[in-house]
KENUTI-162854 format. One record per residue (C-alpha): residue number from 1; x, y, z. Coordinates in Angstrom, 2 decimals, padded with zeros to 5 digits, always signed. Layout:
BEGIN
+------+---------+---------+---------+
| resi |       u |       v |       w |
+------+---------+---------+---------+
|  NUM |       X |       Y |       Z |
...
+------+---------+---------+---------+
This chain:
BEGIN
+------+---------+---------+---------+
| resi |       u |       v |       w |
+------+---------+---------+---------+
|    1 | -019.59 | +008.61 | +003.99 |
|    2 | -021.22 | +006.48 | +001.35 |
|    3 | -018.51 | +007.24 | -001.00 |
|    4 | -016.08 | +006.10 | +001.38 |
|    5 | -017.07 | +003.16 | +002.63 |
|    6 | -018.08 | +001.82 | -000.94 |
|    7 | -014.31 | +002.92 | -001.87 |
|    8 | -013.03 | +000.80 | +001.09 |
|    9 | -014.92 | -002.21 | +001.20 |
|   10 | -015.21 | -002.91 | -002.36 |
|   11 | -012.31 | -001.71 | -003.96 |
|   12 | -009.61 | -000.74 | -001.64 |
|   13 | -009.75 | -003.13 | +001.51 |
|   14 | -010.95 | -006.23 | -000.23 |
|   15 | -009.26 | -005.95 | -003.49 |
|   16 | -006.26 | -004.11 | -004.32 |
|   17 | -004.74 | -003.08 | -000.51 |
|   18 | -005.20 | -006.91 | +000.43 |
|   19 | -002.81 | -007.82 | -002.78 |
|   20 | -000.51 | -005.09 | -002.39 |
|   21 | +000.23 | -004.39 | +001.05 |
|   22 | -001.43 | -007.31 | +002.52 |
|   23 | +000.31 | -009.99 | -000.26 |
|   24 | +003.20 | -008.33 | -001.98 |
|   25 | +004.70 | -005.78 | +000.45 |
|   26 | +005.92 | -008.20 | +002.82 |
|   27 | +007.60 | -010.57 | +001.03 |
|   28 | +009.15 | -007.27 | -000.51 |
|   29 | +010.18 | -005.87 | +002.50 |
|   30 | +011.49 | -009.31 | +003.85 |
|   31 | +014.38 | -008.65 | +000.91 |
|   32 | +014.42 | -004.96 | +000.59 |
|   33 | +013.91 | -001.17 | +002.29 |
|   34 | +010.36 | -000.16 | +002.20 |
|   35 | +011.22 | +002.70 | +000.00 |
|   36 | +012.54 | +000.41 | -002.65 |
|   37 | +009.33 | -001.72 | -001.96 |
|   38 | +007.30 | +000.86 | -002.55 |
|   39 | +009.13 | +001.88 | -005.70 |
|   40 | +008.32 | -001.67 | -007.10 |
|   41 | +004.82 | -001.90 | -005.95 |
|   42 | +004.12 | +001.45 | -007.57 |
|   43 | +005.52 | +000.46 | -011.08 |
|   44 | +003.03 | -002.50 | -011.03 |
|   45 | +000.34 | -000.08 | -009.17 |
|   46 | -000.30 | +002.16 | -011.75 |
|   47 | -000.79 | -000.19 | -014.54 |
|   48 | -003.28 | -002.16 | -012.47 |
|   49 | -005.73 | +001.12 | -013.19 |
|   50 | -005.37 | +001.08 | -016.94 |
|   51 | -009.21 | -000.59 | -017.66 |
|   52 | -010.60 | +001.62 | -014.96 |
|   53 | -009.01 | +005.17 | -016.31 |
|   54 | -010.15 | +004.10 | -019.59 |
|   55 | -013.82 | +003.21 | -018.95 |
|   56 | -013.46 | +006.45 | -017.27 |
|   57 | -012.37 | +008.13 | -020.62 |
|   58 | -009.11 | +009.52 | -019.45 |
|   59 | -006.29 | +009.93 | -022.08 |
|   60 | -004.63 | +006.78 | -021.28 |
|   61 | -002.57 | +006.79 | -024.92 |
|   62 | -000.94 | +009.43 | -023.90 |
|   63 | +002.89 | +009.45 | -022.59 |
|   64 | +001.55 | +012.79 | -020.28 |
|   65 | -000.96 | +011.34 | -018.38 |
|   66 | +001.41 | +008.14 | -017.95 |
|   67 | +004.10 | +010.23 | -016.16 |
|   68 | +001.62 | +011.83 | -013.87 |
|   69 | +000.02 | +008.42 | -013.01 |
|   70 | +003.40 | +007.25 | -012.17 |
|   71 | +004.04 | +010.31 | -010.19 |
|   72 | +000.85 | +010.09 | -008.22 |
|   73 | +001.89 | +006.44 | -007.75 |
|   74 | +004.87 | +006.38 | -006.66 |
|   75 | +004.61 | +009.39 | -004.11 |
|   76 | +001.55 | +007.85 | -002.64 |
|   77 | +002.80 | +004.14 | -002.44 |
|   78 | +005.53 | +005.67 | -000.20 |
|   79 | +003.23 | +007.22 | +001.84 |
|   80 | +000.90 | +004.34 | +002.26 |
|   81 | +003.84 | +001.82 | +003.00 |
|   82 | +004.92 | +003.99 | +005.62 |
|   83 | +002.00 | +004.36 | +006.77 |
|   84 | +001.50 | +000.60 | +006.69 |
|   85 | +004.77 | -000.16 | +008.38 |
|   86 | +003.72 | +002.30 | +011.01 |
|   87 | +000.36 | +000.78 | +011.95 |
|   88 | +002.08 | -002.23 | +012.45 |
|   89 | +001.87 | -004.14 | +009.08 |
|   90 | -002.21 | -003.54 | +008.97 |
|   91 | -003.37 | -004.08 | +005.97 |
|   92 | -007.11 | -002.54 | +006.68 |
|   93 | -004.97 | +000.96 | +007.70 |
|   94 | -003.85 | +000.90 | +004.23 |
|   95 | -007.10 | +000.44 | +003.09 |
|   96 | -008.35 | +003.33 | +004.94 |
|   97 | -005.76 | +005.50 | +003.70 |
|   98 | -006.00 | +004.33 | -000.08 |
|   99 | -010.24 | +004.91 | +000.27 |
|  100 | -010.09 | +008.19 | +001.99 |
|  101 | -007.62 | +009.36 | -000.49 |
|  102 | -009.88 | +008.08 | -003.47 |
|  103 | -012.96 | +009.41 | -001.61 |
|  104 | -010.99 | +013.44 | -001.07 |
|  105 | -010.44 | +013.01 | -004.76 |
|  106 | -013.67 | +012.08 | -006.11 |
|  107 | -015.40 | +015.40 | -004.04 |
|  108 | -012.56 | +017.58 | -004.20 |
|  109 | -012.19 | +018.32 | -008.17 |
|  110 | -008.44 | +018.42 | -008.87 |
|  111 | -007.87 | +020.89 | -011.76 |
|  112 | -004.32 | +020.96 | -011.78 |
|  113 | -002.26 | +017.58 | -009.59 |
|  114 | +001.22 | +019.43 | -009.26 |
|  115 | -000.21 | +020.85 | -006.18 |
|  116 | -001.14 | +017.27 | -004.60 |
|  117 | +002.15 | +015.89 | -005.86 |
|  118 | +004.26 | +018.97 | -004.23 |
|  119 | +002.73 | +017.95 | -001.16 |
|  120 | +003.38 | +013.92 | -001.42 |
|  121 | +006.56 | +014.92 | -002.66 |
|  122 | +007.65 | +016.76 | +000.33 |
|  123 | +006.03 | +013.87 | +002.66 |
|  124 | +007.84 | +011.61 | +000.60 |
|  125 | +011.44 | +013.55 | +001.15 |
|  126 | +010.57 | +013.93 | +005.09 |
|  127 | +010.23 | +010.44 | +005.19 |
|  128 | +013.24 | +009.38 | +003.24 |
|  129 | +015.37 | +011.95 | +005.38 |
|  130 | +013.65 | +011.82 | +008.83 |
|  131 | +012.41 | +008.33 | +009.07 |
|  132 | +014.92 | +006.54 | +007.19 |
|  133 | +011.89 | +005.01 | +004.80 |
|  134 | +014.98 | +003.96 | +002.64 |
|  135 | +016.82 | +001.58 | +005.23 |
|  136 | +015.80 | -001.77 | +006.47 |
|  137 | +013.27 | -002.27 | +008.87 |
|  138 | +014.78 | -002.17 | +012.67 |
|  139 | +015.28 | -005.60 | +014.25 |
|  140 | +012.00 | -005.19 | +016.22 |
|  141 | +010.19 | -004.40 | +012.60 |
|  142 | +011.32 | -006.95 | +010.95 |
|  143 | +010.72 | -009.43 | +014.08 |
|  144 | +007.34 | -008.27 | +013.83 |
|  145 | +006.71 | -008.70 | +010.30 |
|  146 | +008.16 | -012.21 | +010.46 |
|  147 | +005.86 | -012.76 | +013.40 |
|  148 | +003.27 | -011.66 | +011.68 |
|  149 | +003.79 | -013.71 | +007.92 |
|  150 | +004.61 | -016.85 | +010.47 |
|  151 | +000.57 | -016.86 | +012.28 |
|  152 | -000.24 | -016.02 | +008.79 |
|  153 | +001.24 | -019.04 | +007.63 |
|  154 | +000.81 | -021.70 | +010.03 |
|  155 | -001.92 | -020.46 | +012.72 |
|  156 | -004.30 | -023.44 | +012.23 |
|  157 | -001.83 | -025.97 | +012.42 |
|  158 | -000.33 | -024.12 | +015.32 |
|  159 | -003.82 | -024.18 | +017.04 |
|  160 | -005.09 | -027.73 | +016.03 |
|  161 | -001.82 | -029.38 | +017.78 |
|  162 | -001.85 | -027.35 | +020.81 |
|  163 | -005.72 | -027.65 | +021.51 |
|  164 | -005.77 | -031.54 | +020.35 |
|  165 | -002.18 | -031.85 | +022.28 |
|  166 | -000.48 | -033.53 | +019.32 |
|  167 | +002.53 | -032.96 | +017.75 |
|  168 | +003.26 | -030.43 | +014.95 |
|  169 | +003.10 | -031.02 | +011.67 |
+------+---------+---------+---------+
């Protein structure tokens, strides 16, 4: 439990997920499908960990390592994007998902990542085929995202104008 909370509050929810899902993902999904947005995020998300992996002594200078890491990040990015969208664009839920995965991987040593990646691949295929993650968001989802974005950008100005009964600037 301590490892999970540590991962959640000091790394995932405050750092990574605030940037990847809280900032970048809504902007990408406004222009592309969730599938394309997840792939673009994964392209930058894997190298983001370079210095962390290097400090852990991982073989970051090998091609095989990067193939494995990109595979994992692409598949996990698809899952987190789906969870984020289904949780009504909740960065907190994305952070919890990320922290839970990191915590599980810390306590369950994986000798071979192929089984994990196969599971994520099956889940990603199901999401693409069944839940249509490859298509643009529905009108309702798009309105929700736009409303959240509008509230985040102009909430303080709107609150001030409503309570002071002054014209909106």
